[in-house]
N, C-alpha and C positions, 0 to 999 in steps of 0.2 A: 700163765701162761707158759706153754713147753714153746719154744721159739726154732728146735731143733729137731718138731717130731715130722714124718713124713704125714703122708696120705697112706700109708699102712699101715702105721703106728695109728692113724684117728680110726681108720676102719676095722682095726680090731678091737678098738674103744668101744666103737658101735656096734660090734658082734659080741663081744661082751656084754651090753646094756640089754640087748635084743636077747642072752641065752638067762639072762637075769629075769627081764620084765616080759618076756613071750611077744611083744608088744611093743614098738620103738616109733611112737609120732616123731615126723617130723618138726614138727613144732619145737617140742621138749629136746629132741638131740642137737638142735642148730643154736641151741640158747649153750646147751650143755659144750659141744665144740668150740664154738668162740671164746664164750669163759675160760675152758683146757687149755686149747691150744691155739687159738688164736683165730682173728678175721679171715685169715687166710683162705680157711676152709669151708667157707661160706661165703654165700651170693644172693643177691635180690632174682628172682625169677622174673618172667615177662609181665606175668601178673602181679608183680608188684610184695610179693611175697617172700619171706628168707627159703634161702633150699641149701643144699648143699652142694658143692663143687663138684663138676663132672668128673675130674681127676681121685678124687674122694670115694666120689660111686663107682667109680670102676673099677676101685682098689674093693671094694664093699661088697661089690657082685661078684670078683674072684675068689673071695673066699664064704660065700655062702648061697651056695649051689640051690639050695632047701629055703630057700628065703623069699617070700611074695609081696609087693608092694600091694596094697589097699587103695585106689586111688579115691575114692570116696570119704577115707578113713584118713587118708594122707599118712598111714602108717606102713611100715615095713612087720610082718608074722611069719613065724614058720608054715613051710607048705603041709598041709591039710588032705586025708584021704582023696577029699572031692574036690580037688581043686584040677582044672587041666593040667594035662602034663608038659604042657606045654609051656603054662604062664610063668612067670617072668618078671622081676621087677621092671616097672616101667615107668618113666620121665613125666 
């Protein structure tokens, strides 16, 4: 566990994982983030599922302008040609 990691450090980790996998499932990455960086970067959402801290999500958004959140799949993926121009990650 890296106790000195910042939200930006973790966001860069998420981006690297997305670049490798092309699709980043929240359920999987939350586990990886907690294991590697600590529980301060994860939270429990309103519906009782594990989620990602809002400060971390903000940093992730800043460094990934071409990423789309797939609500039904609960994953992030790279923007495709047929995506709406204004579509962006949504929580």
